[in-house]
C-alpha positions as CSV (number, residue, x, y, z in Angstrom):
1,M,48.8,157.3,42.3
2,S,52.0,156.3,44.1
3,E,54.2,157.3,41.1
4,E,52.7,160.8,41.2
5,Q,53.4,160.9,44.9
6,L,57.0,159.9,44.3
7,E,57.5,162.5,41.6
8,A,55.9,165.2,43.9
9,F,58.1,164.1,46.8
10,L,61.3,164.3,44.6
11,E,60.3,167.8,43.6
12,K,59.9,168.8,47.2
13,V,63.2,167.3,48.1
14,K,64.9,169.3,45.3
15,A,63.7,172.5,47.0
16,D,64.0,171.5,50.7
17,T,67.5,171.3,52.2
18,N,66.0,170.0,55.5
19,L,64.5,167.0,53.6
20,Q,67.8,166.5,51.8
21,E,69.6,166.2,55.1
22,K,67.1,163.8,56.6
23,L,67.3,161.6,53.5
24,K,71.1,161.6,53.6
25,A,70.9,160.4,57.2
26,A,68.3,157.7,56.4
27,A,69.6,154.3,57.5
28,D,67.3,152.2,55.3
29,S,64.3,152.2,53.0
30,D,61.9,152.2,56.0
31,A,63.5,155.5,57.2
32,V,63.1,156.9,53.7
33,L,59.4,155.9,53.6
34,A,58.9,157.4,57.1
35,I,60.5,160.7,56.0
36,A,58.2,160.8,52.9
37,K,55.2,160.1,55.0
38,E,56.1,162.8,57.5
39,A,56.4,165.2,54.6
40,G,52.8,164.3,53.5
41,F,53.6,161.8,50.7
42,S,52.3,158.2,50.4
43,I,55.1,156.2,48.8
44,S,55.6,152.4,48.9
45,A,58.9,150.4,49.0
46,D,58.1,149.2,45.5
47,D,57.9,152.9,44.4
48,L,61.4,153.5,45.7
49,K,62.7,150.3,44.1
50,N,61.1,151.2,40.7
51,A,62.4,154.7,40.9
52,Q,65.9,153.5,41.5
53,S,65.9,151.5,38.3
54,E,64.0,154.2,36.2
55,L,65.7,157.4,37.2
56,S,69.1,158.4,35.9
57,D,71.9,159.4,38.3
58,D,71.6,162.9,37.0
59,E,67.9,163.0,37.9
60,L,68.5,161.6,41.3
61,E,71.4,164.1,41.9
62,G,69.0,166.8,40.9
63,A,67.0,165.9,43.9
64,G,69.6,167.4,46.1
65,G,72.0,164.5,46.2
66,A,69.3,162.0,46.9
67,V,71.2,159.3,45.0
68,C,72.1,157.6,48.3
69,F,68.5,158.0,49.4
70,F,67.5,155.4,46.7
71,T,70.7,153.3,46.3
72,C,71.7,153.1,50.0
73,A,68.2,152.2,51.0
74,Y,68.4,149.0,48.9
75,S,72.0,148.1,49.5
76,R,71.5,147.5,53.3
């Protein structure tokens, strides 16, 4: 269920510049999860961590520059 939520969230991010900006400003993984929840998606920290290792940079960049949204969240 969460994987589908994550995929749906990434699709929404690709189309929503407001979400892209919020994610770029996210300070940590908790902020990313809060943004996802606010947007109506149920995503866990494990989902984010798994996505970071599974998605290519091109796929993440396709989500409106959301590479930092995954990588920065786990480097802090």
